[in-house]
C-alpha positions as CSV (number, residue, x, y, z in Angstrom):
1,M,124.9,78.8,116.6
2,T,124.3,81.6,114.4
3,S,127.1,83.7,112.4
4,A,127.1,86.4,111.5
5,H,127.0,86.6,107.9
6,N,123.3,84.4,108.9
7,L,121.5,87.3,110.1
8,A,121.7,89.5,106.4
9,V,118.7,86.2,105.6
10,N,115.3,86.8,107.1
11,E,112.4,83.8,106.3
12,T,108.7,84.3,107.2
13,K,106.3,82.3,106.3
14,L,102.5,84.3,104.8
15,R,99.3,83.0,104.0
16,V,97.9,84.2,100.6
17,R,94.4,86.2,101.7
18,Y,91.1,86.0,99.6
19,A,91.9,90.0,99.8
20,E,94.3,90.0,97.9
21,T,93.3,87.2,95.3
22,D,92.4,88.4,91.9
23,Q,88.7,86.0,90.3
24,M,90.6,83.9,89.7
25,G,92.7,82.8,93.1
26,V,95.7,84.5,92.5
27,A,97.5,86.6,94.4
28,Y,97.6,89.6,92.5
29,H,100.9,91.1,91.6
30,S,101.7,93.9,93.3
31,N,101.1,91.9,96.6
32,H,104.2,90.7,95.9
33,L,106.0,94.5,97.1
34,I,103.9,94.6,100.2
35,W,105.1,90.8,101.0
36,F,108.5,91.9,99.9
37,E,108.4,94.8,103.0
38,V,106.8,92.0,104.7
39,G,110.0,90.5,104.6
40,R,112.6,93.4,105.5
41,V,111.4,94.7,108.4
42,E,111.5,91.3,110.0
43,L,115.2,91.2,108.4
44,M,116.1,94.4,110.0
45,R,114.2,93.2,113.2
46,Q,116.0,90.0,113.5
47,M,119.4,92.4,112.9
48,G,118.4,93.8,116.4
49,F,116.2,97.3,115.5
50,S,113.6,98.8,114.1
51,Y,112.4,100.3,110.8
52,R,109.9,102.3,112.5
53,D,112.5,103.3,115.7
54,M,115.1,104.2,113.0
55,E,112.3,106.5,110.9
56,R,111.2,107.8,114.4
57,D,114.9,108.1,116.9
58,E,117.3,108.8,113.4
59,D,114.7,110.6,111.5
60,R,115.9,108.5,108.8
61,F,114.1,106.4,106.0
62,I,114.9,104.1,103.5
63,A,113.1,104.6,100.5
64,V,112.3,102.7,97.3
65,A,114.6,104.0,94.8
66,E,114.0,101.0,92.1
67,V,112.4,98.0,92.9
68,T,112.1,94.7,89.6
69,C,110.3,91.2,90.8
70,R,110.7,88.7,88.8
71,Y,106.7,86.3,89.0
72,R,108.0,82.8,88.0
73,A,104.5,80.9,89.5
74,P,101.2,81.7,91.1
75,A,100.7,81.8,94.9
76,R,97.3,80.7,95.1
77,Y,94.1,81.7,97.7
78,D,94.9,80.2,101.2
79,E,98.3,78.9,100.0
80,E,101.3,80.0,102.9
81,V,104.7,81.7,101.4
82,V,107.7,82.2,102.9
83,V,109.7,85.1,101.5
84,R,113.2,84.6,102.0
85,T,114.7,88.4,102.5
86,R,118.9,88.8,101.9
87,L,121.1,92.3,102.8
88,K,122.7,92.4,99.3
89,H,124.4,95.2,99.3
90,V,125.1,98.5,101.8
91,R,126.9,101.8,101.4
92,K,126.7,104.7,103.7
93,S,123.4,106.2,102.2
94,V,121.8,102.6,100.3
95,V,120.4,100.2,101.6
96,V,119.4,97.1,98.3
97,F,117.8,93.8,99.7
98,S,117.0,90.8,97.3
99,Y,114.2,89.0,97.8
100,E,112.4,85.0,97.1
101,L,109.0,84.3,97.5
102,V,109.4,80.5,97.4
103,R,106.2,77.8,98.3
104,A,105.9,76.8,101.6
105,E,104.9,73.3,100.2
106,G,107.1,71.5,98.0
107,G,110.0,74.5,98.1
108,E,108.4,76.0,94.2
109,L,110.3,79.0,93.5
110,L,107.7,81.6,92.7
111,A,109.1,85.3,92.8
112,E,112.2,87.0,92.7
113,G,112.7,90.5,93.4
114,E,115.4,93.0,94.3
115,T,114.6,96.5,96.3
116,A,117.0,99.2,96.7
117,H,116.8,102.0,98.6
118,V,118.5,105.7,99.3
119,V,118.3,107.0,102.8
120,T,116.7,110.0,103.8
121,D,115.4,112.4,106.3
122,S,112.4,113.1,106.6
123,E,112.8,116.2,104.0
124,M,113.5,113.2,101.7
125,K,117.0,115.1,101.4
126,V,119.6,112.0,100.7
127,A,121.5,111.4,104.6
128,P,124.0,108.7,105.3
129,L,122.7,106.3,107.1
130,P,123.8,106.3,111.5
131,E,126.4,104.6,112.1
132,K,124.8,101.9,114.6
133,Y,123.2,100.9,111.6
134,L,125.3,100.6,109.3
135,K,128.3,98.7,111.1
136,A,124.9,96.0,112.2
137,F,124.0,96.0,108.5
138,R,127.0,95.3,107.2
139,L,128.6,92.9,110.1
140,A,125.5,91.0,109.8
141,M,127.2,90.4,106.3
142,G,130.6,89.3,107.0
143,K,131.6,92.5,106.5
144,T,134.8,94.1,108.7
145,V,132.9,97.5,110.4
146,E,135.4,100.5,108.7
147,A,134.7,104.1,107.6
148,E,133.6,103.6,104.1
149,K,137.2,104.3,101.1
150,P,136.5,107.0,99.0
151,R,135.7,105.4,95.3
152,T,139.3,106.3,93.3
153,G,140.2,106.3,89.5
154,V,136.7,108.9,89.2
155,T,137.9,111.3,87.8
156,N,135.1,114.5,86.4
157,T,134.3,114.7,83.2
158,R,133.1,117.5,83.3
159,S,135.6,120.6,82.0
160,K,136.0,124.1,82.3
161,V,135.6,126.2,79.6
162,K,138.3,129.6,80.0
163,K,136.8,133.2,78.1
């Protein structure tokens, strides 16, 4: 039986292609970010929707705002790599994913990283995630589905100057 929380993790296996390697047969570092995207798209598909449909039907995009990748060991030509993707955090207009790239044979950690995404419309204006996707993300993380509460304790630090 699969719990809702398990939907927040996806494992996708891929094979390092020759075109993705440098002269030494090692996967070029920028390919790790492409593999992160593969994992992210598959995680959303596992959750019951496609990123393409979100763009086309809802005019919502999840633009990468920040990315980190820590390289631990080389991935080499023709090796199988498991892309382990987790839904780490979701708010109304922000989604954060974390990733591990693991050698399929032996389980060695090759790289780990994170991407933070801002939800936008097709004009790149920040927009809220449609409720059905927000609900799916929160359920997958095992969180209760409720409206996002305003932050408390945040004050305006700008002072008004009287003339």
